[in-house]
N, CA, C and O of each residue as an XYZ file, in Angstrom:
412
protein
N       1.960     -2.072     15.048
C       2.696     -1.656     13.838
C       3.301     -2.954     13.205
O       3.505     -3.984     13.848
N       3.538     -2.805     12.008
C       4.226     -3.982     11.316
C       5.776     -3.690     11.323
O       6.230     -2.607     11.691
N       6.513     -4.690     10.910
C       7.977     -4.419     11.043
C       8.352     -3.536      9.797
O       7.878     -3.678      8.669
N       9.263     -2.619     10.177
C       9.712     -1.668      9.158
C      11.190     -1.761      9.278
O      11.772     -1.769     10.363
N      11.787     -1.832      8.095
C      13.531     -1.931      8.201
C      13.854     -0.699      7.349
O      13.187     -0.260      6.412
N      15.098     -0.184      7.893
C      15.890      0.747      6.955
C      16.891     -0.061      6.088
O      17.609     -0.930      6.583
N      16.906      0.235      4.887
C      18.019     -0.295      3.938
C      19.159      0.350      4.212
O      19.269      1.575      4.161
N      20.187     -0.543      4.556
C      21.535     -0.050      4.544
C      22.379     -0.219      3.390
O      22.087      0.395      2.363
N      23.334     -0.931      3.421
C      24.284     -1.230      2.372
C      23.670     -2.310      1.396
O      23.063     -3.299      1.808
N      23.855     -2.069      0.268
C      23.354     -3.023     -0.852
C      24.620     -3.321     -1.785
O      25.289     -2.438     -2.322
N      24.853     -4.704     -1.900
C      26.142     -5.125     -2.586
C      25.648     -6.375     -3.449
O      24.860     -7.190     -2.968
N      26.123     -6.481     -4.682
C      26.073     -7.582     -5.420
C      26.953     -8.814     -5.009
O      28.160     -8.629     -4.854
N      26.496     -9.874     -4.852
C      27.337    -11.168     -4.478
C      28.296    -11.409     -5.455
O      28.008    -11.261     -6.643
N      29.456    -11.782     -5.078
C      30.594    -12.091     -5.995
C      30.262    -13.443     -6.802
O      30.640    -13.527     -7.970
N      29.607    -14.431     -6.238
C      29.456    -15.734     -6.773
C      28.270    -15.607     -7.795
O      28.344    -16.210     -8.866
N      27.176    -14.832     -7.486
C      26.111    -14.977     -8.333
C      25.652    -13.515     -8.768
O      25.375    -12.714     -7.875
N      25.569    -13.175     -9.957
C      25.307    -11.817    -10.326
C      23.775    -11.556    -10.155
O      23.355    -10.409    -10.308
N      22.957    -12.541     -9.855
C      21.551    -12.350     -9.735
C      21.174    -12.089     -8.203
O      20.056    -11.696     -7.871
N      22.155    -12.329     -7.350
C      21.870    -12.223     -5.892
C      22.542    -10.965     -5.373
O      23.641    -10.552     -5.745
N      21.733    -10.394     -4.448
C      22.235     -9.130     -3.789
C      22.168     -9.334     -2.293
O      21.286     -9.939     -1.686
N      23.194     -8.760     -1.811
C      23.311     -8.813     -0.204
C      22.809     -7.369      0.333
O      23.413     -6.333      0.057
N      21.772     -7.407      1.038
C      21.142     -6.236      1.510
C      21.225     -6.166      3.073
O      20.829     -7.126      3.734
N      21.741     -5.030      3.682
C      21.789     -4.903      5.104
C      20.559     -4.186      5.481
O      20.282     -3.112      4.948
N      19.755     -4.767      6.439
C      18.534     -4.213      6.866
C      18.605     -4.003      8.394
O      19.102     -4.819      9.169
N      18.063     -2.840      8.741
C      18.109     -2.547     10.146
C      16.648     -2.251     10.720
O      15.960     -1.342     10.256
N      16.255     -3.011     11.673
C      14.952     -2.967     12.175
C      14.751     -1.560     12.901
O      15.559     -1.156     13.738
N      13.616     -0.842     12.520
C      13.312      0.366     13.257
C      12.352      0.240     14.331
O      11.664     -0.780     14.286
N      12.172      0.948     15.176
C      11.179      0.865     16.314
C      10.317      1.955     16.282
O      10.618      2.957     15.632
N       9.078      1.859     17.030
C       8.151      2.974     16.995
C       8.588      4.138     17.616
O       7.804      5.088     17.619
N       9.772      4.276     18.189
C      10.137      5.434     18.771
C      11.112      6.312     17.744
O      11.660      7.368     18.059
N      11.210      5.680     16.504
C      12.136      6.337     15.426
C      11.248      7.520     14.913
O      10.119      7.308     14.469
N      11.812      8.818     14.992
C      11.328      9.989     14.602
C      11.001      9.989     12.990
O       9.901     10.304     12.538
N      11.947      9.651     12.322
C      11.681      9.606     10.874
C      10.429      8.718     10.523
O       9.571      9.094      9.724
N      10.394      7.582     11.143
C       9.315      6.624     10.928
C       7.949      7.156     11.279
O       6.961      6.934     10.580
N       7.929      7.902     12.441
C       6.730      8.469     12.958
C       6.331      9.559     11.889
O       5.160      9.585     11.510
N       7.145     10.361     11.440
C       6.815     11.337     10.512
C       6.362     10.754      9.218
O       5.407     11.279      8.645
N       6.931      9.765      8.729
C       6.550      9.049      7.441
C       5.153      8.530      7.692
O       4.244      8.775      6.899
N       4.981      7.845      8.742
C       3.625      7.221      9.040
C       2.459      8.238      9.128
O       1.347      8.063      8.629
N       2.837      9.261      9.788
C       1.842     10.396      9.894
C       1.497     11.029      8.608
O       0.325     11.347      8.407
N       2.513     11.267      7.611
C       2.289     11.820      6.364
C       1.514     10.810      5.438
O       0.652     11.208      4.654
N       1.838      9.576      5.555
C       0.964      8.507      4.821
C      -0.403      8.476      5.093
O      -1.292      8.338      4.253
N      -0.565      8.634      6.517
C      -2.025      8.704      6.979
C      -2.833      9.847      6.501
O      -4.022      9.730      6.205
N      -2.156     10.975      6.428
C      -2.759     12.148      5.912
C      -3.099     12.138      4.441
O      -4.130     12.613      3.966
N      -2.105     11.536      3.751
C      -2.080     11.621      2.352
C      -2.979     10.460      1.539
O      -3.359     10.594      0.376
N      -3.253      9.245      2.423
C      -3.935      8.184      1.854
C      -5.255      8.051      2.485
O      -5.394      8.214      3.698
N      -6.300      7.738      1.643
C      -7.623      7.534      2.018
C      -7.832      6.187      2.535
O      -7.337      5.215      1.965
N      -8.591      6.078      3.659
C      -9.083      4.839      4.236
C      -9.025      4.765      5.700
O      -8.189      5.414      6.330
N      -9.918      3.966      6.286
C      -9.874      3.956      7.805
C      -9.013      2.739      8.249
O      -8.663      2.669      9.427
N      -8.678      1.834      7.410
C      -7.828      0.629      7.755
C      -6.544      0.693      6.985
O      -6.433      1.411      5.991
N      -5.649      0.000      7.408
C      -4.390     -0.136      6.735
C      -4.592     -0.717      5.375
O      -3.905     -0.307      4.440
N      -5.553     -1.709      5.196
C      -5.714     -2.197      3.895
C      -6.345     -1.379      2.829
O      -6.075     -1.441      1.630
N      -7.270     -0.558      3.436
C      -7.867      0.561      2.523
C      -6.800      1.511      2.148
O      -6.795      1.935      0.992
N      -5.783      1.944      3.089
C      -4.851      2.926      2.639
C      -3.821      2.189      1.580
O      -3.329      2.788      0.623
N      -3.587      0.923      1.862
C      -2.793      0.267      0.914
C      -3.352      0.307     -0.563
O      -2.624      0.503     -1.536
N      -4.795      0.090     -0.643
C      -5.390      0.212     -1.843
C      -5.325      1.499     -2.500
O      -5.179      1.575     -3.720
N      -5.433      2.584     -1.703
C      -5.261      4.056     -2.263
C      -3.801      4.192     -2.707
O      -3.557      4.676     -3.812
N      -2.869      3.804     -1.931
C      -1.442      3.863     -2.381
C      -1.308      3.117     -3.696
O      -0.772      3.674     -4.654
N      -1.776      1.875     -3.779
C      -1.779      1.237     -5.101
C      -2.278      2.093     -6.204
O      -1.612      2.200     -7.234
N      -3.381      2.695     -6.058
C      -4.087      3.516     -7.003
C      -3.116      4.779     -7.337
O      -2.927      5.077     -8.516
N      -2.566      5.441     -6.395
C      -1.727      6.561     -6.591
C      -0.486      6.215     -7.268
O       0.042      7.098     -7.944
N       0.105      4.986     -7.188
C       1.272      4.728     -7.935
C       0.967      3.939     -9.153
O       1.862      3.333     -9.743
N      -0.254      3.926     -9.545
C      -0.610      3.298    -10.744
C      -0.692      1.751    -10.873
O      -0.677      1.257    -12.000
N      -0.775      0.994     -9.811
C      -0.924     -0.360     -9.783
C      -2.417     -0.713     -9.608
O      -2.891     -1.169     -8.568
N      -3.140     -0.439    -10.795
C      -4.552     -0.503    -10.731
C      -5.130     -1.948    -10.572
O      -6.107     -2.217     -9.873
N      -4.477     -2.755    -11.237
C      -4.887     -4.255    -11.189
C      -4.684     -4.820     -9.603
O      -5.514     -5.493     -8.992
N      -3.598     -4.450     -9.185
C      -3.519     -4.905     -7.737
C      -4.520     -4.275     -6.768
O      -5.008     -4.913     -5.835
N      -4.832     -2.870     -7.052
C      -5.822     -2.259     -6.254
C      -7.151     -2.872     -6.396
O      -7.870     -3.069     -5.416
N      -7.496     -3.182     -7.611
C      -8.814     -3.851     -8.022
C      -8.863     -5.148     -7.262
O      -9.853     -5.443     -6.592
N      -7.790     -5.940     -7.358
C      -7.808     -7.202     -6.563
C      -8.090     -7.020     -5.117
O      -8.940     -7.701     -4.545
N      -7.339     -6.048     -4.482
C      -7.423     -5.833     -3.143
C      -8.758     -5.435     -2.663
O      -9.285     -6.004     -1.707
N      -9.351     -4.406     -3.351
C     -10.648     -3.923     -3.075
C     -11.726     -4.980     -3.347
O     -12.743     -4.978     -2.653
N     -11.559     -5.850     -4.287
C     -12.545     -7.007     -4.440
C     -12.521     -8.036     -3.281
O     -13.537     -8.640     -2.936
N     -11.271     -8.211     -2.678
C     -11.133     -9.094     -1.545
C     -11.861     -8.362     -0.282
O     -12.632     -8.953      0.475
N     -11.526     -7.091     -0.176
C     -12.252     -6.293      0.988
C     -13.624     -6.160      0.930
O     -14.302     -6.031      1.949
N     -14.168     -6.184     -0.389
C     -15.642     -6.289     -0.480
C     -16.243     -7.433      0.016
O     -17.354     -7.285      0.527
N     -15.691     -8.693     -0.026
C     -16.167     -9.904      0.373
C     -16.327     -9.860      1.946
O     -17.217    -10.474      2.534
N     -15.350     -9.048      2.585
C     -15.509     -9.012      4.128
C     -16.072     -7.712      4.594
O     -15.952     -7.396      5.777
N     -16.679     -6.940      3.736
C     -17.247     -5.732      4.251
C     -18.432     -6.055      5.258
O     -19.244     -6.960      5.066
N     -18.432     -5.273      6.264
C     -19.415     -5.665      7.383
C     -20.818     -4.885      7.385
O     -21.833     -5.270      7.964
N     -20.674     -3.684      6.603
C     -21.890     -2.931      6.512
C     -21.981     -2.183      5.199
O     -21.102     -2.216      4.338
N     -23.191     -1.461      5.111
C     -23.357     -0.679      3.840
C     -22.360      0.389      3.600
O     -21.930      0.623      2.471
N     -21.978      1.063      4.698
C     -21.027      2.102      4.523
C     -19.776      1.633      4.065
O     -19.234      2.244      3.144
N     -19.158      0.507      4.632
C     -17.930      0.024      4.247
C     -18.026     -0.388      2.728
O     -17.111     -0.148      1.941
N     -19.139     -0.994      2.384
C     -19.208     -1.399      0.945
C     -19.281     -0.231      0.036
O     -18.717     -0.260     -1.058
N     -19.968      0.817      0.457
C     -19.972      2.136     -0.299
C     -18.590      2.702     -0.705
O     -18.302      3.119     -1.828
N     -17.710      2.651      0.464
C     -16.397      3.152      0.312
C     -15.708      2.370     -0.656
O     -15.175      2.942     -1.606
N     -15.646      1.000     -0.520
C     -14.930      0.141     -1.360
C     -15.460      0.197     -2.890
O     -14.657      0.139     -3.821
N     -16.717      0.302     -3.076
C     -17.320      0.541     -4.398
C     -16.813      1.832     -4.950
O     -16.476      1.826     -6.134
N     -16.715      2.888     -4.295
C     -16.170      4.205     -4.623
C     -14.674      4.103     -5.057
O     -14.249      4.726     -6.030
N     -13.872      3.261     -4.264
C     -12.473      3.048     -4.607
C     -12.453      2.247     -5.955
O     -11.717      2.604     -6.874
N     -13.272      1.164     -6.053
C     -13.200      0.449     -7.277
C     -13.584      1.292     -8.484
O     -13.115      1.036     -9.593
N     -14.417      2.276     -8.281
C     -14.910      3.165     -9.288
C     -13.670      4.031     -9.764
O     -13.493      4.259    -10.960
N     -12.818      4.503     -8.775
C     -11.643      5.275     -9.018
C     -10.679      4.333     -9.816
O     -10.098      4.798    -10.797
N     -10.489      3.086     -9.459
C      -9.637      2.233    -10.136
C     -10.046      2.084    -11.666
O      -9.205      2.107    -12.565
N     -11.349      1.935    -11.875
C     -11.869      1.752    -13.311
C     -11.674      3.106    -14.001
O     -11.281      3.175    -15.165
N     -11.940      4.109    -13.306
C     -11.731      5.496    -13.963
C     -10.260      5.699    -14.450
O     -10.017      6.136    -15.575
N      -9.250      5.345    -13.510
C      -7.981      5.521    -13.836
C      -7.566      4.658    -14.941
O      -6.685      5.035    -15.714
N      -8.157      3.496    -15.071
C      -7.843      2.512    -16.088
C      -8.499      2.926    -17.495
O      -8.170      2.445    -18.580
N      -9.428      3.846    -17.298
C     -10.177      4.261    -18.630
C     -11.204      3.237    -18.939
O     -11.586      3.093    -20.100
N     -11.700      2.479    -17.916
C     -12.701      1.557    -18.135
C     -13.969      1.846    -17.376
O     -14.750      0.950    -17.057
N     -14.148      3.066    -17.105
C     -15.361      3.473    -16.414
C     -16.393      3.965    -17.444
O     -16.129      4.879    -18.225
N     -17.467      3.387    -17.422
C     -18.578      3.690    -18.357
C     -19.668      4.451    -17.660
O     -20.041      4.052    -16.557
N     -20.182      5.455    -18.179
C     -21.336      6.240    -17.541
C     -22.739      5.559    -17.769
O     -23.758      6.078    -17.313
């Protein structure tokens, strides 16, 4: 699993109004809230890999250009026809959401 932090206190620094001091606490894999969140995300997002689920999340939150970029990168490394089909499907979803899908 990747590193996940809880955001604690957030304060603007006194010297520079553009800087913020953020207290982060590292979670571990035994954190029950993190386990629940991870399970829900896996259930709600499409994809067999973390990269594919990230792409689906990007689509769901409306970051279509980033999803398009990610899926095009994944397409370069697709190892078989099934993986390519899944990626093309997701690229179709991106274009459809952008209103750029032509029949």
